[in-house]
N, C-alpha and C positions, 0 to 999 in steps of 0.2 A: 504494500500500500504506500502511496505517496504521502508526503507530509501534509499536503493540502487536504487530502481525503480524511486523514486522521484528525486534523483540526476541525474539519466540518462535522465529522461524526461526534466529536467531543462537545462542540458547541451546541449541536442539536440536543444532546442529552441534558446539558445544563439549562437550555431554554425550556425543555419539558419539565424539569424539576422546578424552575422558577415560576412557571405558569400553574402547574398542578400540585406542587409540593413534593417533598422527598418521600420515598417509600423506604422507611427505615426498618432494618432487621437487627435484632440483638446479636452481636458477634461474640461478646464475652461478658459474663457476669463477674464483676470485680468483687462486690459485696452484695448484700441484699438491697442496698440503696444506690449503688453506683454500677453503671453498665456502660459498655461501649457499643455503638451502633454503626451500621454502614448502610448507605443508600444503595439499593439494588440497581438503580438506573445509572447514576453518575459516579458511584464508588466513593462518595464523600463520607469521611469518618467523623463521628460525633461522640460526645460523652456527656454525662450529667455533671453539673457543677454543684456547688454547695446548696444553692437554692432549689435544686431539682430541675432546672431548665437545661435544655440541650445546648452545648457549645461545641465549636470545632475542636477536633482532637489534634492538639499541637504536640511536638516532641516533649515539651515540658510536662504537659498533662498526661502523656503516656507514661513518663517516669513516675509521676505522682500515683497513677493507677497501679503501676507495678509495685511500688513501695507499699501502698495500701493493701494490695493483694497479699504480699508477703507477710505483712503484719497480721492480717486477718487469718491467714493459714496457720501462723504460729499460735495465735490465740485460740483458734477453733480447729484442732487437728483432725477431727472427724468430719468436718463440713466440707 
């Protein structure tokens, strides 16, 4: 595929999500309250913040989720 075709395909998916909203699927349960999500259309990754709203998953938030998961697993070994 040429670069122009790839860009056009990616932009089409982003436009669909901006018009109709993202179709989020849970990819990982960090704890009972924190989860990671991914859009099935445009592959955008999101996570919960402290207030319970969905935010973009940045590398910093990915590290926070990893640390939180490790702490949760140490505290709840059977879960």
